[in-house]
N, C-alpha and C positions, 0 to 999 in steps of 0.2 A: 503494499500499500504506499509506504513511504517513497519508495522509488519511482513508482507510477506517477505519484502526485508531483514529485520533482522533475518529472519529464513532460508535465502538463496533460496526463491522461486521466480519464475518469475510471469509475470502476468497472466500467464494460470494456475498456482498450480503447475508446475512441480519444481522439485528441480533442482537448477543450482549447487553450490558449497557450501554444508552445511557440517558443523564439525560434529564429532560425538555427541557432546553435544547438538547442534541444533536438530539434528534429533532425539534424546531421548525425547527433550522437544516439538517436532512438535505437539503432540497431546494435548496440553494445549489451543491453538487457531484454530488449523485446524484438521478435519477429513480426512483419507485417502479415497477418491473415486476410481473409477476404472481407470485402466491404469496409475497406479502410480501418481494420480494427487491429490492435498491437496485442499479441499475447506474449507472456514472459518465456523467455529462454531457459531459464532455470527456476527453481525454488530454493530460496535460501533459508536456512532455519538455524536458529541459534539455540542450542540446546542448554546452555549455560545458565543455571538458574541465578545467578549473581547478577545479570547484565540489567535486570529491571529495576 
């Protein structure tokens, strides 16, 4: 959620308001799927209980 928000994506993977720089770097974490929707390339999980 955090990374998607930082790249200007809503919860469904659609671009809300992204700068040109954000759009250029979108493929670092996301792949473009059908209908201009972006899906995560990986799922990042932090299991360390002390991080929150």
